[in-house]
Residue frames as qw, qx, qy, qz and C-alpha x, y, z in Angstrom:
[[0.554, 0.120, -0.144, 0.811, -13.25, 5.53, 11.23],
 [0.128, -0.627, -0.113, -0.760, -15.48, 8.58, 11.76],
 [0.723, -0.636, -0.170, -0.208, -16.51, 7.20, 15.15],
 [0.850, -0.140, -0.214, 0.461, -12.91, 6.30, 15.99],
 [0.364, 0.481, -0.123, 0.788, -11.34, 9.76, 15.69],
 [0.389, -0.699, 0.060, -0.597, -13.41, 11.40, 18.47],
 [0.913, -0.388, -0.125, 0.033, -12.62, 8.36, 20.68],
 [0.752, 0.137, -0.154, 0.626, -8.88, 8.87, 20.11],
 [0.083, 0.600, -0.088, 0.791, -9.14, 12.58, 20.77],
 [0.666, -0.652, -0.077, -0.354, -10.96, 11.82, 24.04],
 [0.912, -0.185, -0.157, 0.332, -8.02, 9.58, 25.08],
 [0.595, 0.248, -0.079, 0.760, -5.55, 12.41, 24.42],
 [0.205, -0.800, -0.055, -0.561, -7.29, 15.12, 26.46],
 [0.353, 0.178, -0.691, 0.605, -5.30, 15.58, 29.69],
 [0.428, -0.654, -0.618, 0.083, -7.07, 15.44, 32.97],
 [0.132, -0.933, -0.005, -0.334, -7.41, 18.74, 34.91],
 [0.586, -0.760, 0.278, 0.027, -4.28, 19.57, 36.85],
 [0.882, 0.025, 0.245, 0.403, -1.83, 17.70, 34.61],
 [0.043, -0.878, 0.238, 0.413, 1.18, 19.90, 33.86],
 [0.814, 0.565, -0.105, 0.089, 2.97, 19.64, 30.52],
 [0.797, -0.300, 0.119, 0.511, 6.60, 18.61, 30.79],
 [0.163, 0.964, -0.141, -0.157, 9.01, 21.43, 30.08],
 [0.637, -0.343, 0.544, 0.426, 12.06, 20.77, 28.03],
 [0.335, 0.647, -0.361, -0.582, 13.27, 20.72, 24.45],
 [0.813, 0.219, 0.528, 0.109, 12.81, 18.27, 21.54],
 [0.052, -0.537, 0.490, 0.685, 14.99, 18.66, 18.42],
 [0.727, 0.504, 0.453, -0.109, 13.13, 18.24, 15.10],
 [0.608, 0.192, 0.408, 0.653, 14.44, 18.62, 11.55],
 [0.138, 0.791, 0.279, 0.527, 12.89, 22.05, 11.47],
 [0.087, 0.548, -0.385, 0.737, 14.46, 23.09, 14.75],
 [0.157, -0.075, -0.837, 0.518, 13.83, 22.84, 18.50],
 [0.456, -0.511, -0.376, -0.624, 10.39, 22.76, 20.00],
 [0.404, -0.405, 0.567, -0.593, 9.15, 22.72, 23.61],
 [0.047, 0.045, -0.998, 0.018, 8.58, 19.16, 24.70],
 [0.358, 0.363, 0.628, -0.588, 5.02, 20.06, 25.53],
 [0.533, 0.546, -0.128, -0.634, 4.45, 20.53, 21.75],
 [0.039, -0.261, 0.928, 0.265, 5.63, 17.06, 20.76],
 [0.694, 0.091, 0.001, -0.715, 2.07, 15.77, 21.16],
 [0.927, 0.073, 0.327, -0.169, 0.86, 12.38, 19.96],
 [0.104, 0.730, -0.631, -0.240, 3.96, 10.67, 18.62],
 [0.983, 0.178, -0.048, 0.001, 5.07, 7.62, 16.65],
 [0.402, -0.808, 0.413, 0.123, 8.54, 6.88, 18.08],
 [0.412, -0.350, 0.759, 0.362, 9.92, 4.38, 15.57],
 [0.697, 0.606, 0.358, -0.139, 9.03, 4.70, 11.90],
 [0.473, -0.213, 0.513, 0.684, 10.78, 5.11, 8.55],
 [0.467, 0.728, 0.036, -0.500, 10.32, 7.22, 5.43],
 [0.684, 0.609, -0.397, -0.060, 13.22, 5.79, 3.41],
 [0.692, -0.495, 0.516, 0.096, 15.59, 2.85, 4.03],
 [0.636, 0.645, -0.399, -0.142, 18.40, 1.81, 1.69],
 [0.859, -0.370, 0.354, -0.011, 19.81, -1.66, 2.44],
 [0.775, 0.596, -0.192, 0.090, 22.44, -1.61, -0.32],
 [0.830, -0.180, -0.148, 0.507, 25.38, -1.16, 2.07],
 [0.306, -0.832, -0.066, 0.458, 27.44, 1.69, 3.50],
 [0.395, -0.325, 0.452, 0.731, 29.91, 1.97, 0.60],
 [0.179, 0.319, 0.703, 0.610, 27.21, 2.35, -2.08],
 [0.065, -0.772, -0.629, 0.067, 24.32, 4.24, -0.50],
 [0.218, -0.242, -0.009, 0.945, 23.80, 7.99, -0.85],
 [0.351, 0.567, 0.317, -0.675, 21.39, 10.59, -2.02],
 [0.234, 0.399, -0.624, -0.629, 22.24, 9.68, -5.62],
 [0.029, 0.077, 0.995, 0.050, 20.26, 6.49, -5.06],
 [0.092, 0.616, 0.771, -0.132, 16.81, 8.13, -4.87],
 [0.068, 0.460, 0.308, 0.830, 14.76, 10.90, -6.34],
 [0.017, -0.110, -0.553, 0.825, 13.64, 13.24, -3.55],
 [0.472, 0.068, -0.088, -0.874, 10.42, 14.29, -5.32],
 [0.633, -0.036, -0.710, -0.308, 9.48, 10.64, -5.95],
 [0.345, -0.119, -0.807, 0.464, 9.99, 9.75, -2.30],
 [0.170, 0.140, 0.353, -0.909, 7.86, 12.66, -1.16],
 [0.565, 0.026, -0.387, -0.728, 5.09, 11.81, -3.61],
 [0.618, -0.110, -0.776, -0.062, 4.94, 8.26, -2.15],
 [0.383, -0.135, -0.710, 0.575, 5.40, 9.08, 1.50],
 [0.130, -0.123, 0.178, -0.968, 3.34, 12.23, 2.06],
 [0.618, -0.296, -0.390, -0.615, -0.09, 10.63, 1.82],
 [0.709, -0.253, -0.632, 0.186, 0.82, 8.27, 4.61],
 [0.258, -0.061, -0.413, 0.871, 1.96, 11.19, 6.80],
 [0.335, -0.205, -0.145, -0.908, -1.23, 13.07, 5.91],
 [0.663, -0.300, -0.625, -0.281, -3.24, 10.01, 6.97],
 [0.592, -0.317, -0.596, 0.440, -1.77, 9.82, 10.44],
 [0.059, 0.082, -0.152, 0.983, -1.92, 13.59, 10.84],
 [0.499, -0.302, -0.341, -0.737, -5.64, 13.24, 10.37],
 [0.741, -0.364, -0.564, 0.006, -5.60, 10.75, 13.25],
 [0.473, -0.878, -0.020, -0.073, -3.97, 13.26, 15.58],
 [0.821, -0.143, 0.024, 0.553, -0.23, 12.44, 15.16],
 [0.016, -0.991, 0.065, 0.114, 1.90, 15.50, 15.70],
 [0.078, -0.759, 0.635, 0.120, 5.45, 13.99, 15.66],
 [0.985, 0.166, -0.056, 0.001, 7.10, 11.08, 13.85],
 [0.423, -0.694, 0.549, 0.193, 10.52, 9.84, 14.92],
 [0.801, 0.543, -0.225, -0.115, 12.32, 8.72, 11.71],
 [0.726, -0.559, 0.396, 0.061, 14.76, 6.01, 12.71],
 [0.862, 0.443, 0.005, 0.248, 16.78, 5.46, 9.54],
 [0.536, -0.703, 0.174, 0.434, 20.41, 5.90, 10.54],
 [0.139, 0.795, -0.463, -0.368, 23.41, 7.22, 8.62],
 [0.017, 0.398, -0.869, -0.294, 24.62, 4.97, 5.78],
 [0.229, 0.270, 0.935, 0.010, 21.19, 3.31, 5.45],
 [0.084, 0.575, 0.611, 0.537, 19.35, 6.15, 3.85],
 [0.217, -0.706, -0.373, 0.561, 19.18, 8.94, 6.42],
 [0.297, 0.418, 0.368, 0.775, 18.30, 12.07, 4.48],
 [0.142, -0.520, -0.479, 0.693, 17.68, 15.12, 6.71],
 [0.119, 0.214, -0.234, -0.941, 16.95, 17.43, 3.78],
 [0.338, -0.227, -0.780, -0.476, 14.29, 15.12, 2.50],
 [0.331, -0.484, -0.754, 0.295, 12.78, 14.85, 5.99],
 [0.063, -0.381, -0.201, 0.900, 12.75, 18.62, 6.37],
 [0.251, -0.001, -0.491, -0.834, 10.82, 18.99, 3.10],
 [0.399, -0.351, -0.823, -0.200, 8.32, 16.38, 4.25],
 [0.256, -0.466, -0.588, 0.610, 7.93, 18.07, 7.64],
 [0.053, 0.262, -0.025, -0.963, 7.33, 21.45, 6.00],
 [0.348, -0.035, -0.588, -0.730, 4.80, 20.06, 3.53],
 [0.476, -0.333, -0.808, -0.102, 2.94, 17.72, 5.84],
 [0.369, -0.670, 0.094, -0.638, 2.95, 19.73, 9.02],
 [0.911, -0.377, -0.159, 0.054, 4.14, 16.73, 11.00],
 [0.201, -0.840, 0.499, -0.064, 7.17, 17.30, 13.22],
 [0.948, 0.198, -0.227, 0.105, 9.91, 14.81, 12.22],
 [0.475, -0.766, 0.432, 0.030, 12.90, 13.84, 14.30],
 [0.819, 0.439, -0.357, 0.093, 16.16, 12.38, 12.80],
 [0.834, -0.530, 0.095, 0.122, 19.25, 10.97, 14.41],
 [0.206, 0.756, -0.620, 0.037, 23.02, 10.72, 14.69],
 [0.657, -0.345, 0.656, -0.138, 25.04, 7.55, 15.34],
 [0.344, 0.395, -0.773, -0.358, 25.97, 4.34, 13.50],
 [0.877, -0.045, 0.140, -0.458, 24.17, 1.04, 13.05],
 [0.037, -0.524, 0.848, 0.077, 26.18, -2.11, 13.54],
 [0.735, 0.096, 0.609, -0.283, 23.47, -4.77, 13.23],
 [0.830, 0.545, 0.060, -0.107, 23.37, -7.06, 10.19],
 [0.864, -0.136, 0.177, 0.451, 27.03, -7.92, 10.76],
 [0.318, -0.605, 0.150, 0.714, 28.33, -4.38, 10.18],
 [0.483, 0.438, 0.583, 0.485, 27.13, -4.11, 6.59],
 [0.077, 0.894, 0.311, 0.312, 26.00, -0.56, 7.25],
 [0.494, -0.768, 0.037, 0.406, 29.03, 0.71, 9.12],
 [0.420, 0.874, -0.240, 0.047, 31.45, 3.10, 7.32],
 [0.804, 0.267, -0.391, 0.360, 35.04, 1.95, 7.12],
 [0.107, 0.557, -0.431, 0.702, 36.23, 4.47, 9.72],
 [0.722, -0.493, 0.080, -0.479, 33.91, 2.94, 12.32],
 [0.961, -0.031, -0.232, 0.146, 36.22, -0.12, 12.41],
 [0.653, 0.262, -0.285, 0.650, 39.43, 1.82, 13.05],
 [0.076, -0.613, 0.166, -0.769, 38.33, 4.83, 15.12],
 [0.184, -0.061, -0.794, 0.576, 38.03, 4.79, 18.88],
 [0.137, -0.697, -0.698, 0.084, 34.80, 5.32, 20.82],
 [0.189, -0.674, -0.144, 0.700, 35.98, 8.86, 21.58],
 [0.105, -0.200, 0.510, 0.830, 36.57, 9.56, 17.91],
 [0.079, -0.444, -0.808, -0.379, 33.18, 8.26, 16.89],
 [0.194, -0.725, -0.560, 0.351, 31.54, 10.23, 19.64],
 [0.174, -0.468, 0.105, 0.860, 33.28, 13.39, 18.43],
 [0.009, -0.135, -0.678, -0.722, 31.66, 12.93, 15.01],
 [0.213, -0.587, -0.766, -0.154, 28.21, 12.47, 16.49],
 [0.270, -0.658, -0.356, 0.606, 28.61, 15.36, 18.94],
 [0.115, -0.233, 0.316, 0.913, 29.57, 17.62, 16.02],
 [0.128, -0.374, -0.734, -0.552, 26.38, 16.63, 14.18],
 [0.295, -0.667, -0.662, 0.173, 24.38, 17.39, 17.28],
 [0.269, -0.656, -0.162, 0.686, 25.92, 20.79, 17.81],
 [0.053, -0.428, 0.366, 0.825, 26.54, 21.97, 14.22],
 [0.709, 0.436, 0.018, -0.553, 24.15, 20.00, 12.00],
 [0.797, 0.003, 0.597, 0.091, 24.21, 16.96, 9.75],
 [0.639, 0.264, 0.526, 0.495, 26.22, 16.67, 6.54],
 [0.268, 0.077, 0.219, 0.935, 26.74, 20.39, 6.04],
 [0.243, -0.647, -0.510, -0.512, 23.15, 21.31, 6.83],
 [0.142, -0.365, 0.455, -0.800, 21.82, 23.15, 9.87],
 [0.813, -0.256, -0.278, -0.443, 19.48, 20.21, 10.53],
 [0.082, -0.488, 0.761, -0.420, 20.28, 18.63, 13.91],
 [0.510, -0.127, -0.844, -0.108, 19.53, 15.17, 15.25],
 [0.547, -0.519, 0.101, -0.649, 17.04, 14.62, 18.06],
 [0.872, -0.359, 0.297, -0.148, 18.42, 11.25, 19.21],
 [0.043, -0.567, 0.803, 0.178, 21.25, 8.75, 18.82],
 [0.931, 0.160, 0.007, -0.328, 20.53, 5.65, 16.72],
 [0.085, -0.517, 0.849, 0.065, 22.72, 2.57, 17.12],
 [0.910, 0.087, -0.129, -0.384, 22.31, -1.09, 16.28],
 [0.243, -0.494, 0.832, -0.074, 23.78, -4.36, 17.52],
 [0.498, 0.069, -0.816, -0.285, 23.48, -8.03, 16.56],
 [0.732, -0.428, -0.198, -0.492, 21.14, -10.29, 18.53],
 [0.862, -0.171, -0.409, 0.244, 23.76, -12.23, 20.46],
 [0.576, -0.633, -0.075, 0.512, 26.43, -11.17, 22.97],
 [0.215, 0.957, -0.077, -0.177, 28.04, -7.91, 21.90],
 [0.810, 0.316, -0.007, 0.494, 31.05, -7.94, 19.65],
 [0.491, -0.365, -0.108, 0.783, 33.92, -5.64, 20.39],
 [0.115, 0.190, 0.311, 0.924, 32.86, -3.18, 17.69],
 [0.342, -0.637, -0.525, -0.449, 29.29, -3.11, 18.88],
 [0.563, -0.609, -0.367, 0.421, 30.43, -2.54, 22.45],
 [0.369, -0.121, 0.093, 0.917, 32.48, 0.37, 21.04],
 [0.094, -0.471, -0.480, -0.734, 29.39, 1.81, 19.36],
 [0.493, -0.716, -0.487, -0.086, 27.52, 1.79, 22.64],
 [0.555, -0.435, -0.166, 0.689, 30.42, 3.34, 24.46],
 [0.200, 0.121, 0.264, 0.936, 30.54, 6.09, 21.80],
 [0.277, -0.622, -0.532, -0.502, 26.75, 6.58, 22.19],
 [0.555, -0.660, -0.410, 0.297, 27.18, 6.93, 25.98],
 [0.432, -0.255, 0.011, 0.865, 29.91, 9.58, 25.50],
 [0.016, 0.343, 0.440, 0.830, 27.71, 11.38, 23.02],
 [0.402, -0.701, -0.556, -0.195, 24.74, 11.37, 25.36],
 [0.536, -0.579, -0.301, 0.536, 26.74, 12.87, 28.19],
 [0.283, -0.168, 0.183, 0.927, 27.76, 15.77, 25.91],
 [0.145, -0.167, -0.489, -0.844, 24.45, 16.30, 24.16],
 [0.422, 0.115, 0.567, -0.698, 21.60, 14.92, 26.29],
 [0.634, 0.195, -0.446, -0.601, 20.26, 12.94, 23.25],
 [0.814, -0.160, 0.461, -0.315, 18.54, 9.67, 24.13],
 [0.004, 0.393, -0.870, -0.297, 20.08, 6.46, 22.76],
 [0.855, 0.200, 0.178, -0.444, 17.80, 4.21, 20.69],
 [0.056, -0.486, 0.845, 0.216, 19.56, 0.94, 19.93],
 [0.820, 0.175, -0.361, -0.408, 18.26, -1.67, 17.50],
 [0.225, -0.443, 0.820, -0.286, 18.58, -4.76, 19.73],
 [0.736, -0.032, -0.558, -0.381, 15.77, -7.32, 19.99],
 [0.790, -0.234, -0.555, 0.112, 16.77, -10.06, 22.46],
 [0.524, -0.849, -0.032, -0.067, 17.50, -9.41, 26.11],
 [0.842, -0.221, 0.021, 0.492, 21.10, -10.56, 26.17],
 [0.463, 0.305, 0.094, 0.827, 22.56, -7.67, 24.17],
 [0.231, -0.809, -0.231, -0.488, 20.07, -5.23, 25.77],
 [0.677, -0.733, -0.028, 0.059, 21.40, -5.88, 29.28],
 [0.752, -0.069, 0.082, 0.650, 24.98, -5.91, 28.07],
 [0.230, 0.608, 0.186, 0.737, 24.40, -2.43, 26.62],
 [0.464, -0.828, -0.140, -0.283, 22.93, -1.29, 29.91],
 [0.812, -0.433, -0.017, 0.391, 26.10, -2.52, 31.66],
 [0.566, 0.241, 0.134, 0.777, 28.30, -0.47, 29.31],
 [0.085, -0.765, -0.202, -0.606, 26.16, 2.62, 29.84],
 [0.662, -0.738, -0.131, -0.003, 26.46, 2.20, 33.62],
 [0.761, -0.214, 0.062, 0.609, 30.29, 1.95, 33.39],
 [0.362, 0.399, 0.213, 0.815, 30.27, 5.13, 31.29],
 [0.080, -0.233, -0.432, 0.868, 28.19, 6.93, 33.90],
 [0.358, -0.091, -0.381, -0.848, 24.91, 7.01, 31.95],
 [0.500, 0.056, 0.642, -0.578, 21.58, 6.15, 33.64],
 [0.290, 0.216, 0.910, 0.203, 19.39, 3.47, 32.09],
 [0.301, 0.741, 0.464, -0.380, 16.68, 6.07, 31.41],
 [0.129, 0.698, -0.372, -0.598, 18.89, 7.31, 28.53],
 [0.071, -0.205, 0.916, 0.338, 18.51, 3.96, 26.74],
 [0.745, 0.229, 0.047, -0.625, 15.67, 2.82, 24.46],
 [0.426, -0.112, 0.892, 0.102, 15.62, -0.97, 24.05],
 [0.518, 0.375, -0.302, -0.707, 14.47, -1.00, 20.38],
 [0.700, 0.108, -0.611, -0.353, 12.51, -4.05, 19.20],
 [0.270, -0.312, 0.770, -0.488, 12.06, -5.34, 22.72],
 [0.841, 0.111, 0.136, -0.512, 9.14, -7.34, 21.38],
 [0.677, 0.433, -0.592, -0.064, 11.79, -9.69, 20.00],
 [0.102, 0.212, -0.858, 0.456, 12.38, -10.92, 23.53],
 [0.599, -0.344, -0.524, -0.499, 9.39, -13.13, 24.39],
 [0.515, -0.314, -0.647, 0.466, 10.45, -13.61, 28.03],
 [0.108, -0.813, -0.235, -0.521, 8.30, -10.76, 29.28],
 [0.667, -0.672, -0.149, 0.285, 10.02, -10.91, 32.66],
 [0.584, -0.021, 0.135, 0.800, 13.03, -9.32, 30.89],
 [0.034, 0.660, 0.312, 0.683, 10.80, -6.45, 29.88],
 [0.550, -0.798, -0.231, -0.087, 9.91, -5.94, 33.53],
 [0.746, -0.399, -0.016, 0.533, 13.57, -6.11, 34.61],
 [0.434, 0.268, 0.203, 0.836, 14.69, -3.52, 32.04],
 [0.169, -0.739, -0.305, -0.576, 11.86, -1.20, 32.88],
 [0.659, -0.721, -0.193, 0.091, 12.58, -1.49, 36.59],
 [0.661, -0.166, 0.047, 0.730, 16.14, -0.41, 35.88],
 [0.037, 0.733, 0.109, -0.670, 14.71, 2.68, 34.23],
 [0.181, -0.123, 0.679, 0.700, 15.29, 1.75, 30.58],
 [0.584, 0.334, -0.005, -0.740, 12.65, 2.37, 27.88],
 [0.467, 0.089, 0.874, 0.097, 11.04, -0.82, 26.64],
 [0.348, 0.435, -0.254, -0.791, 10.14, -0.13, 23.02],
 [0.548, 0.280, 0.788, -0.009, 7.51, -2.36, 21.45],
 [0.184, 0.675, -0.171, -0.694, 7.89, -0.99, 17.96],
 [0.016, 0.152, -0.839, -0.522, 7.05, -3.66, 15.35],
 [0.467, 0.351, 0.615, -0.530, 3.29, -3.45, 15.57],
 [0.243, 0.108, -0.631, -0.728, 1.30, -4.73, 12.54],
 [0.699, -0.112, -0.132, -0.694, -2.06, -6.23, 11.87],
 [0.776, 0.038, -0.627, -0.059, -0.84, -9.73, 12.66],
 [0.528, -0.022, -0.654, 0.542, 0.40, -9.13, 16.24],
 [0.270, -0.578, -0.007, -0.770, -2.11, -6.77, 17.86],
 [0.822, -0.490, -0.200, -0.210, -3.20, -9.31, 20.52],
 [0.801, -0.031, -0.285, 0.526, 0.44, -10.11, 21.40],
 [0.218, 0.421, -0.165, 0.865, 1.13, -6.43, 21.89],
 [0.535, -0.602, -0.090, -0.586, -1.83, -6.06, 24.16],
 [0.902, -0.325, -0.263, 0.108, -0.52, -8.98, 26.23],
 [0.629, 0.131, -0.253, 0.723, 2.96, -7.45, 26.52],
 [0.070, -0.520, 0.051, -0.849, 1.48, -4.11, 27.48],
 [0.710, -0.550, -0.165, -0.408, -0.81, -5.65, 30.10],
 [0.848, -0.158, -0.329, 0.385, 2.17, -7.44, 31.57],
 [0.367, 0.233, -0.210, 0.876, 4.01, -4.14, 32.03],
 [0.359, -0.545, -0.095, -0.752, 0.87, -2.41, 33.27],
 [0.807, -0.448, -0.375, -0.085, 0.36, -5.10, 35.90],
 [0.721, -0.213, -0.274, 0.600, 3.70, -4.09, 37.44],
 [0.139, -0.921, -0.182, 0.315, 3.01, -0.37, 37.33],
 [0.510, -0.355, 0.409, 0.668, 5.56, 0.19, 34.53],
 [0.484, 0.733, 0.449, 0.167, 3.58, 1.84, 31.73],
 [0.005, -0.980, 0.093, 0.176, 5.67, 4.92, 32.23],
 [0.360, -0.563, 0.630, 0.394, 8.67, 3.06, 30.75],
 [0.600, 0.292, 0.721, 0.188, 7.03, 1.82, 27.53],
 [0.196, 0.510, -0.294, -0.784, 7.15, 3.15, 23.97],
 [0.649, 0.375, 0.656, -0.083, 4.98, 2.01, 21.02],
 [0.287, 0.630, -0.326, -0.644, 5.32, 2.16, 17.25],
 [0.890, 0.353, 0.157, -0.241, 5.19, 0.21, 13.95],
 [0.405, -0.419, 0.638, 0.504, 8.64, 0.29, 12.34],
 [0.594, 0.569, 0.569, 0.005, 6.62, 0.95, 9.24],
 [0.198, 0.750, -0.322, -0.543, 7.06, 2.79, 5.91],
 [0.229, -0.747, 0.217, 0.585, 9.23, 2.93, 3.69],
 [0.602, 0.750, -0.200, -0.189, 10.52, 3.95, 0.31],
 [0.799, -0.273, 0.450, 0.291, 13.12, 1.37, -0.88],
 [0.237, 0.746, -0.424, -0.456, 15.63, 2.67, -3.52],
 [0.013, 0.323, -0.898, -0.299, 16.10, 0.27, -6.33],
 [0.268, 0.337, 0.896, -0.105, 12.63, -1.26, -6.08],
 [0.056, 0.422, 0.599, 0.678, 9.98, -0.41, -8.58],
 [0.283, -0.714, -0.261, -0.585, 8.06, 2.72, -7.49],
 [0.133, -0.568, 0.523, -0.622, 9.93, 2.54, -4.16],
 [0.240, -0.031, -0.949, 0.200, 8.47, -0.82, -3.18],
 [0.429, -0.610, -0.615, -0.257, 5.53, -1.39, -0.83],
 [0.002, -0.373, 0.356, -0.857, 5.07, 1.43, 1.71],
 [0.402, -0.438, -0.798, 0.103, 3.35, 0.13, 4.89],
 [0.243, -0.748, -0.163, -0.596, 0.99, 2.54, 6.63],
 [0.191, 0.221, -0.636, 0.714, 1.54, 3.84, 10.13],
 [0.489, -0.306, -0.108, -0.810, -2.02, 3.11, 11.27],
 [0.623, -0.190, -0.758, -0.023, -2.40, -0.27, 13.04],
 [0.209, -0.094, -0.614, 0.756, -1.85, 1.34, 16.46],
 [0.276, 0.099, 0.156, -0.943, -4.81, 3.66, 15.91],
 [0.630, 0.043, -0.412, -0.656, -7.15, 1.44, 13.94],
 [0.794, -0.101, -0.587, -0.124, -6.69, -1.82, 15.84],
 [0.501, -0.009, -0.665, 0.554, -4.55, -1.70, 18.98],
 [0.111, -0.111, 0.347, -0.925, -6.18, 1.30, 20.71],
 [0.675, -0.173, -0.225, -0.681, -9.69, 0.06, 20.08],
 [0.755, -0.079, -0.647, 0.067, -8.67, -3.36, 21.47],
 [0.306, 0.037, -0.592, 0.745, -7.21, -1.76, 24.60],
 [0.357, -0.174, 0.079, -0.914, -10.37, 0.28, 24.98],
 [0.779, -0.173, -0.429, -0.423, -12.52, -2.84, 24.84],
 [0.731, -0.123, -0.590, 0.321, -10.30, -4.33, 27.62],
 [0.472, -0.805, -0.344, 0.102, -10.81, -1.42, 29.97],
 [0.549, -0.033, -0.058, 0.833, -7.78, 0.71, 29.40],
 [0.041, -0.845, -0.357, 0.397, -8.30, 4.33, 30.37],
 [0.409, 0.883, 0.069, 0.221, -7.72, 7.49, 28.43],
 [0.276, -0.886, 0.372, 0.000, -4.93, 8.44, 30.81],
 [0.759, -0.257, 0.557, 0.219, -3.15, 5.15, 30.16],
 [0.677, 0.562, 0.344, 0.329, -3.35, 5.63, 26.40],
 [0.107, 0.978, -0.080, 0.161, -2.12, 9.21, 26.84],
 [0.601, -0.663, 0.422, 0.148, 0.76, 7.92, 28.91],
 [0.777, 0.026, 0.533, 0.335, 1.93, 5.66, 26.09],
 [0.539, 0.584, 0.417, 0.441, 1.46, 7.99, 23.13],
 [0.073, 0.919, 0.046, 0.384, 2.06, 11.48, 24.52],
 [0.482, -0.841, 0.230, -0.086, 3.77, 11.58, 27.91],
 [0.854, -0.252, 0.347, 0.293, 6.31, 8.76, 27.41],
 [0.689, 0.506, 0.206, 0.477, 7.55, 9.95, 23.98],
 [0.100, 0.898, -0.092, 0.418, 8.24, 13.50, 25.14],
 [0.647, -0.700, 0.300, -0.022, 9.89, 12.23, 28.33],
 [0.891, -0.003, 0.314, 0.327, 12.11, 9.87, 26.36],
 [0.615, 0.499, 0.242, 0.561, 13.16, 12.32, 23.67],
 [0.173, -0.985, -0.006, -0.025, 13.53, 15.44, 25.79],
 [0.594, 0.530, -0.365, 0.484, 17.13, 16.67, 25.48],
 [0.535, -0.744, 0.242, -0.319, 18.54, 16.08, 28.92],
 [0.364, 0.448, -0.788, 0.213, 21.66, 14.42, 30.30],
 [0.867, -0.401, -0.070, -0.287, 20.75, 11.35, 32.35],
 [0.277, 0.552, -0.717, 0.325, 23.92, 10.75, 34.34],
 [0.743, -0.265, -0.613, 0.046, 24.09, 7.84, 36.72]]
């Protein structure tokens, strides 16, 4: 590991003449210039509560216990150069902006949280009003969070998180995406949608287009779930973000192959990488098994290095793409 850290730092040093992107990223501690986002993990979790929307809430976990479990993992990746972690737990599944702010303050890692609702898993995590309200009404809720803060705090979201099932979109999931599009046009927050297979991904892109939102405002979350890599190419060519975000020790070679496929078409600038790791699980003994956020650094980057990837290509994936994706900016079609 001692030899690895200088190698990673070498990858992250920009070449002379590269200008930092100017814009704003919203973290749980407030806005920062996009140039300060730095090395980023774009899809991770600190806490996830799968009990269901009608039961979950801050009464389900002890904040100090969560911090005690999670902070060493944040400290570990900070030591590897990580500056920002995008925490993707949505509302009604354990989103806790106050907890995240404490962790950000104590760890020194910039953390980004979200607004929006998650419809995957057959709507188990949707609040009752999501079924009856219109897309405009849902968007109004999310826009209020973006402008005024989440749940009575002054903590604002840095992106929109949605989720759909793996098949063709249901009516309620289409409504969630329409609401996300409307929210994006009013806030400039990027839309990260738990998706997986290509069919719902491309259906979501069609809805966004009808709403007047460019594909570059859409992150195809869990795109690794679609093994037809030609679909990755097609989505990236449309301008969408192809997010390969379930990296673990068992699939490192597969990730390299998916990345090399996108690189072969000149599309690395549309790719995002992460682990979907963590997390504290309320109700499990000691919060359950917390998975580290380190496979990318300990295994994937060294593998790419051995296969001739350049420092600039690694920097594109881990620094430039995250700040471009999460910069607050309306992407109208």
